Biopython code that builds the backbone (N, CA, C, O; Angstrom):
import numpy as np
from Bio.PDB.StructureBuilder import StructureBuilder

atoms = [
    (1, "MET", "N", (-23.683, 3.467, 6.075)),
    (1, "MET", "CA", (-23.134, 4.243, 5.177)),
    (1, "MET", "C", (-23.864, 3.505, 3.675)),
    (1, "MET", "O", (-23.846, 2.314, 3.367)),
    (2, "THR", "N", (-24.530, 4.747, 2.852)),
    (2, "THR", "CA", (-24.965, 4.083, 1.518)),
    (2, "THR", "C", (-23.762, 4.159, 0.606)),
    (2, "THR", "O", (-22.942, 5.075, 0.669)),
    (3, "LEU", "N", (-23.696, 3.154, -0.244)),
    (3, "LEU", "CA", (-22.521, 3.138, -1.106)),
    (3, "LEU", "C", (-23.181, 3.616, -2.603)),
    (3, "LEU", "O", (-23.885, 2.864, -3.276)),
    (4, "SER", "N", (-22.885, 4.763, -2.928)),
    (4, "SER", "CA", (-23.434, 5.006, -4.255)),
    (4, "SER", "C", (-22.592, 4.496, -5.385)),
    (4, "SER", "O", (-21.453, 4.145, -5.077)),
    (5, "ALA", "N", (-22.911, 4.405, -6.489)),
    (5, "ALA", "CA", (-22.197, 3.922, -7.786)),
    (5, "ALA", "C", (-20.806, 4.676, -7.866)),
    (5, "ALA", "O", (-19.776, 4.010, -7.971)),
    (6, "PRO", "N", (-20.765, 6.098, -7.816)),
    (6, "PRO", "CA", (-19.400, 6.372, -8.073)),
    (6, "PRO", "C", (-18.495, 6.050, -6.704)),
    (6, "PRO", "O", (-17.322, 5.739, -6.911)),
    (7, "LEU", "N", (-18.902, 6.096, -5.494)),
    (7, "LEU", "CA", (-18.370, 5.613, -4.319)),
    (7, "LEU", "C", (-17.828, 4.002, -4.590)),
    (7, "LEU", "O", (-16.717, 3.609, -4.235)),
    (8, "ILE", "N", (-18.804, 3.192, -5.263)),
    (8, "ILE", "CA", (-18.374, 1.909, -5.180)),
    (8, "ILE", "C", (-17.300, 1.713, -6.249)),
    (8, "ILE", "O", (-16.710, 0.635, -6.178)),
    (9, "CYS", "N", (-16.923, 2.564, -7.249)),
    (9, "CYS", "CA", (-15.867, 2.737, -8.144)),
    (9, "CYS", "C", (-14.896, 3.162, -7.471)),
    (9, "CYS", "O", (-13.840, 2.541, -7.587)),
    (10, "ASP", "N", (-14.927, 3.928, -6.884)),
    (10, "ASP", "CA", (-13.697, 4.611, -6.081)),
    (10, "ASP", "C", (-13.130, 3.588, -5.271)),
    (10, "ASP", "O", (-11.921, 3.356, -5.275)),
    (11, "VAL", "N", (-14.017, 2.918, -4.524)),
    (11, "VAL", "CA", (-13.529, 1.987, -3.442)),
    (11, "VAL", "C", (-12.874, 0.670, -4.232)),
    (11, "VAL", "O", (-11.855, 0.063, -3.902)),
    (12, "SER", "N", (-13.733, 0.407, -5.348)),
    (12, "SER", "CA", (-12.934, -0.758, -6.293)),
    (12, "SER", "C", (-11.377, -0.547, -6.558)),
    (12, "SER", "O", (-10.492, -1.388, -6.397)),
    (13, "LYS", "N", (-11.238, 0.825, -7.021)),
    (13, "LYS", "CA", (-10.075, 1.206, -7.542)),
    (13, "LYS", "C", (-9.034, 1.081, -6.249)),
    (13, "LYS", "O", (-7.963, 0.484, -6.363)),
    (14, "LEU", "N", (-9.418, 1.644, -5.134)),
    (14, "LEU", "CA", (-8.476, 1.404, -3.872)),
    (14, "LEU", "C", (-8.235, 0.000, -3.534)),
    (14, "LEU", "O", (-7.081, -0.335, -3.267)),
    (15, "PHE", "N", (-9.211, -0.892, -3.513)),
    (15, "PHE", "CA", (-8.844, -2.293, -3.381)),
    (15, "PHE", "C", (-8.075, -3.100, -4.701)),
    (15, "PHE", "O", (-7.414, -4.123, -4.525)),
    (16, "ALA", "N", (-8.232, -2.598, -5.763)),
    (16, "ALA", "CA", (-7.436, -2.897, -6.800)),
    (16, "ALA", "C", (-5.962, -2.650, -6.456)),
    (16, "ALA", "O", (-5.153, -3.569, -6.335)),
    (17, "ALA", "N", (-5.717, -1.585, -6.334)),
    (17, "ALA", "CA", (-4.349, -0.877, -5.680)),
    (17, "ALA", "C", (-3.638, -1.757, -4.725)),
    (17, "ALA", "O", (-2.439, -2.025, -4.800)),
    (18, "LEU", "N", (-4.537, -2.228, -3.736)),
    (18, "LEU", "CA", (-4.093, -3.159, -2.625)),
    (18, "LEU", "C", (-3.862, -4.611, -3.226)),
    (18, "LEU", "O", (-3.201, -5.469, -2.641)),
    (19, "GLY", "N", (-4.432, -4.778, -4.363)),
    (19, "GLY", "CA", (-4.462, -6.241, -4.819)),
    (19, "GLY", "C", (-2.963, -6.742, -5.467)),
    (19, "GLY", "O", (-2.876, -7.875, -5.940)),
    (20, "ASP", "N", (-1.986, -5.974, -5.457)),
    (20, "ASP", "CA", (-0.860, -6.026, -6.211)),
    (20, "ASP", "C", (0.165, -6.280, -5.300)),
    (20, "ASP", "O", (0.268, -5.573, -4.298)),
    (21, "GLU", "N", (1.066, -7.352, -5.554)),
    (21, "GLU", "CA", (2.046, -7.718, -4.408)),
    (21, "GLU", "C", (3.364, -6.702, -4.392)),
    (21, "GLU", "O", (4.171, -6.646, -3.464)),
    (22, "SER", "N", (3.407, -6.006, -5.466)),
    (22, "SER", "CA", (4.632, -5.007, -5.363)),
    (22, "SER", "C", (4.127, -3.809, -4.761)),
    (22, "SER", "O", (4.985, -3.119, -4.211)),
    (23, "ARG", "N", (2.740, -3.317, -4.723)),
    (23, "ARG", "CA", (2.213, -2.302, -4.203)),
    (23, "ARG", "C", (2.174, -2.476, -2.718)),
    (23, "ARG", "O", (2.410, -1.558, -1.932)),
    (24, "LEU", "N", (1.863, -3.704, -2.371)),
    (24, "LEU", "CA", (1.911, -4.225, -0.997)),
    (24, "LEU", "C", (3.198, -3.892, -0.267)),
    (24, "LEU", "O", (3.297, -3.273, 0.793)),
    (25, "ARG", "N", (4.208, -4.429, -1.044)),
    (25, "ARG", "CA", (5.639, -4.391, -0.473)),
    (25, "ARG", "C", (6.050, -2.809, -0.342)),
    (25, "ARG", "O", (6.740, -2.381, 0.583)),
    (26, "ILE", "N", (5.533, -2.019, -1.384)),
    (26, "ILE", "CA", (5.945, -0.725, -1.097)),
    (26, "ILE", "C", (5.230, 0.089, 0.017)),
    (26, "ILE", "O", (5.823, 1.010, 0.579)),
    (27, "LEU", "N", (4.062, -0.225, 0.309)),
    (27, "LEU", "CA", (3.237, 0.274, 1.275)),
    (27, "LEU", "C", (4.029, -0.330, 2.671)),
    (27, "LEU", "O", (4.206, 0.417, 3.633)),
    (28, "LYS", "N", (4.372, -1.394, 2.683)),
    (28, "LYS", "CA", (5.103, -1.975, 3.881)),
    (28, "LYS", "C", (6.186, -1.212, 4.129)),
    (28, "LYS", "O", (6.371, -0.698, 5.232)),
    (29, "VAL", "N", (6.974, -1.076, 3.150)),
    (29, "VAL", "CA", (8.401, -0.107, 3.321)),
    (29, "VAL", "C", (8.328, 1.085, 3.727)),
    (29, "VAL", "O", (9.266, 1.599, 4.335)),
    (30, "LEU", "N", (6.960, 1.868, 3.406)),
    (30, "LEU", "CA", (6.755, 3.438, 3.785)),
    (30, "LEU", "C", (6.347, 3.084, 5.122)),
    (30, "LEU", "O", (7.082, 3.593, 5.969)),
    (31, "VAL", "N", (5.365, 2.339, 5.608)),
    (31, "VAL", "CA", (4.944, 2.420, 6.844)),
    (31, "VAL", "C", (5.966, 1.813, 7.822)),
    (31, "VAL", "O", (5.977, 2.234, 8.979)),
    (32, "ASP", "N", (6.788, 0.893, 7.453)),
    (32, "ASP", "CA", (7.743, 0.495, 8.557)),
    (32, "ASP", "C", (8.836, 1.662, 8.575)),
    (32, "ASP", "O", (9.375, 1.868, 9.662)),
    (33, "ALA", "N", (9.221, 2.452, 7.479)),
    (33, "ALA", "CA", (10.102, 3.576, 7.474)),
    (33, "ALA", "C", (9.757, 4.732, 8.597)),
    (33, "ALA", "O", (10.582, 5.349, 9.272)),
    (34, "GLY", "N", (8.430, 4.853, 8.620)),
    (34, "GLY", "CA", (8.073, 6.212, 9.465)),
    (34, "GLY", "C", (8.399, 7.428, 9.199)),
    (34, "GLY", "O", (8.183, 8.354, 9.982)),
    (35, "ARG", "N", (8.998, 7.570, 7.976)),
    (35, "ARG", "CA", (9.301, 8.987, 7.515)),
    (35, "ARG", "C", (9.315, 8.942, 5.941)),
    (35, "ARG", "O", (9.420, 7.863, 5.358)),
    (36, "PRO", "N", (9.220, 9.995, 5.343)),
    (36, "PRO", "CA", (9.052, 10.275, 3.878)),
    (36, "PRO", "C", (10.333, 9.591, 3.390)),
    (36, "PRO", "O", (11.341, 9.685, 4.090)),
    (37, "MET", "N", (10.368, 8.838, 2.119)),
    (37, "MET", "CA", (11.065, 8.302, 1.358)),
    (37, "MET", "C", (11.221, 8.711, -0.078)),
    (37, "MET", "O", (10.222, 8.944, -0.759)),
    (38, "ALA", "N", (12.478, 8.811, -0.582)),
    (38, "ALA", "CA", (12.828, 8.790, -2.094)),
    (38, "ALA", "C", (12.517, 7.480, -2.690)),
    (38, "ALA", "O", (12.703, 6.341, -2.263)),
    (39, "GLN", "N", (11.897, 8.004, -3.992)),
    (39, "GLN", "CA", (11.595, 6.715, -4.830)),
    (39, "GLN", "C", (12.776, 5.682, -4.986)),
    (39, "GLN", "O", (12.478, 4.488, -4.969)),
    (40, "GLY", "N", (14.055, 6.042, -5.132)),
    (40, "GLY", "CA", (14.999, 5.047, -5.106)),
    (40, "GLY", "C", (15.202, 4.325, -3.695)),
    (40, "GLY", "O", (15.470, 3.123, -3.676)),
    (41, "ALA", "N", (15.107, 4.865, -2.828)),
    (41, "ALA", "CA", (15.148, 4.058, -1.418)),
    (41, "ALA", "C", (14.130, 3.298, -1.513)),
    (41, "ALA", "O", (14.377, 2.172, -1.080)),
    (42, "VAL", "N", (12.960, 3.445, -1.943)),
    (42, "VAL", "CA", (11.687, 2.638, -1.724)),
    (42, "VAL", "C", (11.950, 1.355, -2.674)),
    (42, "VAL", "O", (11.701, 0.179, -2.407)),
    (43, "ALA", "N", (12.522, 1.893, -3.860)),
    (43, "ALA", "CA", (12.677, 0.707, -4.621)),
    (43, "ALA", "C", (13.744, -0.231, -4.284)),
    (43, "ALA", "O", (13.693, -1.399, -4.671)),
    (44, "GLU", "N", (14.627, 0.185, -3.641)),
    (44, "GLU", "CA", (15.683, -0.631, -3.198)),
    (44, "GLU", "C", (15.096, -1.508, -1.912)),
    (44, "GLU", "O", (15.412, -2.696, -1.852)),
    (45, "ALA", "N", (14.393, -1.033, -1.060)),
    (45, "ALA", "CA", (13.929, -1.555, 0.116)),
    (45, "ALA", "C", (12.672, -2.564, -0.203)),
    (45, "ALA", "O", (12.322, -3.454, 0.573)),
    (46, "ALA", "N", (12.121, -2.319, -1.319)),
    (46, "ALA", "CA", (11.256, -3.164, -1.784)),
    (46, "ALA", "C", (11.522, -4.342, -2.828)),
    (46, "ALA", "O", (10.644, -5.120, -3.201)),
    (47, "GLY", "N", (12.896, -4.370, -3.264)),
    (47, "GLY", "CA", (13.352, -5.200, -4.086)),
    (47, "GLY", "C", (12.924, -4.932, -5.655)),
    (47, "GLY", "O", (12.980, -5.855, -6.468)),
    (48, "LEU", "N", (12.580, -3.882, -5.951)),
    (48, "LEU", "CA", (12.083, -3.468, -7.240)),
    (48, "LEU", "C", (13.112, -2.719, -8.112)),
    (48, "LEU", "O", (14.143, -2.221, -7.661)),
    (49, "SER", "N", (12.732, -2.688, -9.403)),
    (49, "SER", "CA", (13.766, -1.834, -10.201)),
    (49, "SER", "C", (13.085, -0.223, -10.122)),
    (49, "SER", "O", (11.866, -0.095, -10.007)),
    (50, "GLN", "N", (13.860, 0.793, -10.186)),
    (50, "GLN", "CA", (13.341, 2.299, -10.023)),
    (50, "GLN", "C", (12.141, 2.303, -10.917)),
    (50, "GLN", "O", (11.138, 2.820, -10.425)),
    (51, "ALA", "N", (12.022, 1.727, -12.399)),
    (51, "ALA", "CA", (11.101, 1.835, -13.130)),
    (51, "ALA", "C", (9.824, 1.484, -12.623)),
    (51, "ALA", "O", (8.789, 2.136, -12.759)),
    (52, "ASN", "N", (10.004, 0.180, -11.902)),
    (52, "ASN", "CA", (8.698, -0.411, -11.558)),
    (52, "ASN", "C", (8.125, 0.187, -10.243)),
    (52, "ASN", "O", (6.929, 0.277, -9.966)),
    (53, "ALA", "N", (9.139, 0.565, -9.507)),
    (53, "ALA", "CA", (8.822, 1.336, -8.142)),
    (53, "ALA", "C", (8.103, 2.439, -8.619)),
    (53, "ALA", "O", (6.962, 2.564, -8.175)),
    (54, "SER", "N", (8.523, 3.290, -9.446)),
    (54, "SER", "CA", (7.894, 4.573, -9.889)),
    (54, "SER", "C", (6.521, 4.322, -10.465)),
    (54, "SER", "O", (5.614, 5.033, -10.033)),
    (55, "LYS", "N", (6.223, 3.363, -11.427)),
    (55, "LYS", "CA", (4.946, 3.015, -11.959)),
    (55, "LYS", "C", (3.878, 2.872, -10.554)),
    (55, "LYS", "O", (2.757, 3.379, -10.515)),
    (56, "HIS", "N", (4.474, 2.105, -9.490)),
    (56, "HIS", "CA", (3.501, 1.557, -8.533)),
    (56, "HIS", "C", (3.334, 2.665, -7.563)),
    (56, "HIS", "O", (2.280, 2.796, -6.941)),
    (57, "LEU", "N", (4.368, 3.488, -7.410)),
    (57, "LEU", "CA", (4.221, 4.760, -6.513)),
    (57, "LEU", "C", (3.278, 5.729, -7.097)),
    (57, "LEU", "O", (2.493, 6.355, -6.385)),
    (58, "ILE", "N", (3.337, 5.868, -8.372)),
    (58, "ILE", "CA", (2.453, 6.958, -9.174)),
    (58, "ILE", "C", (0.905, 6.334, -8.818)),
    (58, "ILE", "O", (0.023, 7.042, -8.332)),
    (59, "HIS", "N", (0.735, 4.975, -9.124)),
    (59, "HIS", "CA", (-0.596, 4.506, -9.077)),
    (59, "HIS", "C", (-1.007, 4.452, -7.592)),
    (59, "HIS", "O", (-2.182, 4.776, -7.420)),
    (60, "LEU", "N", (-0.296, 4.106, -6.431)),
    (60, "LEU", "CA", (-0.773, 4.385, -5.122)),
    (60, "LEU", "C", (-1.156, 5.875, -4.958)),
    (60, "LEU", "O", (-2.167, 6.215, -4.344)),
    (61, "ALA", "N", (-0.305, 6.743, -5.534)),
    (61, "ALA", "CA", (-0.590, 8.340, -5.096)),
    (61, "ALA", "C", (-1.946, 8.545, -5.832)),
    (61, "ALA", "O", (-2.859, 9.029, -5.164)),
    (62, "ARG", "N", (-2.196, 8.207, -7.227)),
    (62, "ARG", "CA", (-3.389, 8.387, -7.973)),
    (62, "ARG", "C", (-4.511, 7.812, -6.938)),
    (62, "ARG", "O", (-5.463, 8.561, -6.717)),
    (63, "VAL", "N", (-4.489, 6.868, -6.453)),
    (63, "VAL", "CA", (-5.793, 6.397, -5.624)),
    (63, "VAL", "C", (-5.869, 6.828, -4.158)),
    (63, "VAL", "O", (-6.708, 6.448, -3.341)),
    (64, "GLY", "N", (-4.846, 7.692, -3.952)),
    (64, "GLY", "CA", (-4.881, 8.337, -2.519)),
    (64, "GLY", "C", (-4.232, 7.533, -1.359)),
    (64, "GLY", "O", (-4.397, 7.888, -0.192)),
    (65, "LEU", "N", (-3.453, 6.385, -1.712)),
    (65, "LEU", "CA", (-2.776, 5.796, -0.594)),
    (65, "LEU", "C", (-1.379, 6.153, -0.212)),
    (65, "LEU", "O", (-0.803, 5.625, 0.740)),
    (66, "VAL", "N", (-0.830, 7.096, -1.010)),
    (66, "VAL", "CA", (0.447, 7.641, -0.786)),
    (66, "VAL", "C", (0.378, 9.003, -1.062)),
    (66, "VAL", "O", (-0.423, 9.354, -1.928)),
    (67, "ASN", "N", (1.171, 9.981, -0.404)),
    (67, "ASN", "CA", (1.294, 11.327, -0.642)),
    (67, "ASN", "C", (2.700, 11.479, -1.319)),
    (67, "ASN", "O", (3.682, 10.778, -1.073)),
    (68, "ARG", "N", (2.631, 12.465, -2.171)),
    (68, "ARG", "CA", (4.031, 12.828, -2.834)),
    (68, "ARG", "C", (4.404, 14.413, -2.575)),
    (68, "ARG", "O", (3.700, 15.378, -2.873)),
    (69, "GLU", "N", (5.421, 14.423, -2.078)),
    (69, "GLU", "CA", (5.973, 15.804, -1.724)),
    (69, "GLU", "C", (7.259, 16.015, -2.408)),
    (69, "GLU", "O", (8.225, 15.282, -2.193)),
    (70, "PRO", "N", (7.290, 17.122, -3.324)),
    (70, "PRO", "CA", (8.616, 17.520, -4.074)),
    (70, "PRO", "C", (9.493, 17.955, -2.990)),
    (70, "PRO", "O", (9.108, 18.692, -2.082)),
    (71, "SER", "N", (10.855, 17.421, -3.111)),
    (71, "SER", "CA", (11.665, 18.115, -1.986)),
    (71, "SER", "C", (13.069, 18.257, -2.912)),
    (71, "SER", "O", (13.661, 17.218, -3.204)),
    (72, "GLY", "N", (13.496, 19.313, -3.283)),
    (72, "GLY", "CA", (14.451, 19.666, -4.183)),
    (72, "GLY", "C", (14.236, 18.842, -5.618)),
    (72, "GLY", "O", (13.184, 18.803, -6.256)),
    (73, "ASN", "N", (15.304, 18.292, -5.916)),
    (73, "ASN", "CA", (15.440, 17.484, -7.129)),
    (73, "ASN", "C", (14.680, 16.091, -7.017)),
    (73, "ASN", "O", (14.648, 15.424, -8.051)),
    (74, "GLN", "N", (14.136, 15.636, -6.016)),
    (74, "GLN", "CA", (13.383, 14.400, -5.834)),
    (74, "GLN", "C", (12.041, 14.562, -5.156)),
    (74, "GLN", "O", (11.721, 15.569, -4.524)),
    (75, "VAL", "N", (11.263, 13.471, -5.338)),
    (75, "VAL", "CA", (9.871, 13.272, -4.847)),
    (75, "VAL", "C", (9.912, 12.413, -3.635)),
    (75, "VAL", "O", (10.454, 11.323, -3.817)),
    (76, "LEU", "N", (9.421, 12.678, -2.321)),
    (76, "LEU", "CA", (9.340, 12.003, -1.217)),
    (76, "LEU", "C", (7.872, 11.428, -1.180)),
    (76, "LEU", "O", (6.853, 12.040, -1.499)),
    (77, "PHE", "N", (7.961, 10.225, -0.760)),
    (77, "PHE", "CA", (6.623, 9.555, -0.607)),
    (77, "PHE", "C", (6.410, 9.113, 0.852)),
    (77, "PHE", "O", (7.368, 8.638, 1.462)),
    (78, "THR", "N", (5.049, 9.259, 1.528)),
    (78, "THR", "CA", (4.649, 8.701, 2.642)),
    (78, "THR", "C", (3.274, 8.216, 2.490)),
    (78, "THR", "O", (2.463, 8.708, 1.706)),
    (79, "PRO", "N", (3.020, 7.107, 3.371)),
    (79, "PRO", "CA", (1.598, 6.492, 3.201)),
    (79, "PRO", "C", (0.635, 7.547, 4.034)),
    (79, "PRO", "O", (1.077, 8.281, 4.917)),
    (80, "VAL", "N", (-0.456, 7.518, 3.707)),
    (80, "VAL", "CA", (-1.633, 8.348, 3.987)),
    (80, "VAL", "C", (-2.016, 7.569, 5.323)),
    (80, "VAL", "O", (-2.508, 6.442, 5.365)),
    (81, "THR", "N", (-1.695, 8.388, 6.412)),
    (81, "THR", "CA", (-1.889, 7.754, 7.874)),
    (81, "THR", "C", (-3.265, 8.355, 8.457)),
    (81, "THR", "O", (-3.733, 9.398, 8.000)),
    (82, "PRO", "N", (-3.823, 7.704, 9.392)),
    (82, "PRO", "CA", (-3.555, 6.283, 9.750)),
    (82, "PRO", "C", (-4.378, 5.300, 8.766)),
    (82, "PRO", "O", (-4.616, 4.214, 9.295)),
    (83, "LEU", "N", (-4.839, 5.440, 7.510)),
    (83, "LEU", "CA", (-5.539, 4.679, 6.900)),
    (83, "LEU", "C", (-4.645, 3.554, 6.392)),
    (83, "LEU", "O", (-5.074, 2.405, 6.502)),
    (84, "VAL", "N", (-3.521, 3.748, 5.882)),
    (84, "VAL", "CA", (-2.754, 2.581, 5.416)),
    (84, "VAL", "C", (-2.500, 1.757, 6.328)),
    (84, "VAL", "O", (-2.903, 0.597, 6.241)),
    (85, "PRO", "N", (-1.747, 2.219, 7.431)),
    (85, "PRO", "CA", (-1.378, 1.022, 8.634)),
    (85, "PRO", "C", (-2.512, 0.176, 9.187)),
    (85, "PRO", "O", (-2.415, -1.016, 9.475)),
    (86, "GLU", "N", (-3.795, 1.067, 9.322)),
    (86, "GLU", "CA", (-4.932, 0.438, 9.811)),
    (86, "GLU", "C", (-5.484, -0.641, 8.920)),
    (86, "GLU", "O", (-5.823, -1.714, 9.419)),
    (87, "VAL", "N", (-5.589, -0.424, 7.660)),
    (87, "VAL", "CA", (-5.920, -1.402, 6.570)),
    (87, "VAL", "C", (-5.099, -2.496, 6.462)),
    (87, "VAL", "O", (-5.557, -3.627, 6.305)),
    (88, "CYS", "N", (-3.692, -2.212, 6.546)),
    (88, "CYS", "CA", (-2.681, -3.307, 6.437)),
    (88, "CYS", "C", (-3.074, -4.261, 7.821)),
    (88, "CYS", "O", (-3.297, -5.468, 7.731)),
    (89, "ASP", "N", (-3.108, -3.664, 8.829)),
    (89, "ASP", "CA", (-3.208, -4.424, 10.121)),
    (89, "ASP", "C", (-4.679, -5.288, 10.172)),
    (89, "ASP", "O", (-4.699, -6.427, 10.639)),
    (90, "LEU", "N", (-5.688, -4.747, 9.740)),
    (90, "LEU", "CA", (-6.797, -5.396, 9.391)),
    (90, "LEU", "C", (-6.988, -6.509, 8.669)),
    (90, "LEU", "O", (-7.577, -7.533, 9.018)),
    (91, "VAL", "N", (-6.396, -6.235, 7.510)),
    (91, "VAL", "CA", (-6.300, -7.433, 6.191)),
    (91, "VAL", "C", (-5.247, -8.541, 6.918)),
    (91, "VAL", "O", (-5.663, -9.666, 7.192)),
    (92, "CYS", "N", (-4.047, -8.199, 7.168)),
    (92, "CYS", "CA", (-3.223, -9.200, 7.760)),
    (92, "CYS", "C", (-3.693, -9.912, 9.000)),
    (92, "CYS", "O", (-3.460, -11.104, 9.204)),
    (93, "GLY", "N", (-4.327, -9.174, 9.775)),
    (93, "GLY", "CA", (-4.971, -10.135, 10.955)),
    (93, "GLY", "C", (-6.048, -11.068, 10.034)),
    (93, "GLY", "O", (-6.015, -12.282, 10.236)),
    (94, "PHE", "N", (-6.855, -10.621, 9.185)),
    (94, "PHE", "CA", (-7.963, -11.649, 8.622)),
    (94, "PHE", "C", (-7.200, -12.823, 8.140)),
    (94, "PHE", "O", (-7.483, -13.974, 8.470)),
    (95, "VAL", "N", (-6.103, -12.465, 7.251)),
    (95, "VAL", "CA", (-5.431, -13.534, 6.472)),
    (95, "VAL", "C", (-4.710, -14.622, 7.390)),
    (95, "VAL", "O", (-4.655, -15.815, 7.092)),
    (96, "ALA", "N", (-4.145, -14.044, 8.584)),
    (96, "ALA", "CA", (-3.509, -14.820, 9.761)),
    (96, "ALA", "C", (-4.640, -15.720, 10.324)),
    (96, "ALA", "O", (-4.391, -16.912, 10.506)),
    (97, "ARG", "N", (-5.727, -15.280, 10.577)),
    (97, "ARG", "CA", (-6.742, -15.930, 11.269)),
    (97, "ARG", "C", (-7.163, -17.025, 10.217)),
    (97, "ARG", "O", (-7.165, -18.195, 10.598)),
    (98, "ARG", "N", (-7.479, -16.761, 9.066)),
    (98, "ARG", "CA", (-7.841, -17.747, 8.000)),
    (98, "ARG", "C", (-6.829, -18.839, 7.999)),
    (98, "ARG", "O", (-7.273, -19.985, 8.057)),
    (99, "ILE", "N", (-5.458, -18.659, 7.938)),
    (99, "ILE", "CA", (-4.381, -19.469, 8.025)),
    (99, "ILE", "C", (-4.395, -20.485, 9.036)),
    (99, "ILE", "O", (-4.374, -21.711, 8.930)),
    (100, "GLN", "N", (-4.444, -19.586, 10.234)),
    (100, "GLN", "CA", (-4.662, -20.504, 11.667)),
    (100, "GLN", "C", (-5.904, -21.444, 11.587)),
    (100, "GLN", "O", (-5.762, -22.623, 11.912)),
    (101, "ASP", "N", (-7.149, -20.965, 11.158)),
    (101, "ASP", "CA", (-8.266, -21.792, 11.105)),
    (101, "ASP", "C", (-7.951, -23.010, 9.965)),
    (101, "ASP", "O", (-8.401, -24.123, 10.235)),
    (102, "ALA", "N", (-7.376, -22.879, 9.006)),
    (102, "ALA", "CA", (-7.141, -23.925, 7.949)),
    (102, "ALA", "C", (-6.251, -24.844, 8.601)),
    (102, "ALA", "O", (-6.451, -26.046, 8.427)),
    (103, "TYR", "N", (-5.160, -24.407, 9.431)),
    (103, "TYR", "CA", (-4.218, -25.221, 10.184)),
    (103, "TYR", "C", (-4.449, -26.026, 10.991)),
    (103, "TYR", "O", (-3.881, -27.104, 11.167)),
    (104, "SER", "N", (-5.750, -25.332, 11.843)),
    (104, "SER", "CA", (-6.402, -26.193, 12.988)),
    (104, "SER", "C", (-7.322, -27.087, 12.644)),
    (104, "SER", "O", (-7.610, -28.037, 13.372)),
    (105, "SER", "N", (-7.890, -26.853, 11.455)),
    (105, "SER", "CA", (-9.031, -28.003, 10.939)),
    (105, "SER", "C", (-8.186, -29.204, 10.333)),
    (105, "SER", "O", (-8.729, -30.309, 10.336)),
    (106, "MET", "N", (-6.958, -29.087, 9.837)),
    (106, "MET", "CA", (-6.293, -30.290, 9.456)),
    (106, "MET", "C", (-5.619, -30.940, 10.602)),
    (106, "MET", "O", (-4.947, -31.960, 10.447)),
    (107, "SER", "N", (-5.773, -30.413, 11.658)),
    (107, "SER", "CA", (-5.044, -31.221, 13.002)),
    (107, "SER", "C", (-6.002, -32.215, 13.589)),
    (107, "SER", "O", (-5.669, -32.895, 14.560)),
]
sb = StructureBuilder()
sb.init_structure("model")
sb.init_model(0)
sb.init_chain("A")
sb.init_seg("    ")
for serial, (resi, resn, name, xyz) in enumerate(atoms, 1):
    if name == "N":
        sb.init_residue(resn, " ", resi, " ")
    sb.init_atom(name, np.array(xyz, "f"), 0.0, 1.0, " ", f" {name:<3s}", serial, name[0])
structure = sb.get_structure()
């Protein structure tokens, strides 16, 4: 795959979105829930204030990592599947191997 300048810019924005601890917690909450969730439920489960969760959910939707779906007087959020669970599994596996390798080299 050839990476054009616009594609590199979009990929960079996606990785930047994944580089925030609060946004990663939100994605984990949404993936683990396996169902659409309202902002308040996401905030509570992720241990964030409503305002902070709202800011991060909007950012995640803007870069295409979560879907927003109006439902009555609230908005429901879901992770983009299978992308989000696959990326999370891939990155978490990579980090776990690095930690294990570092631990093994200390022994």
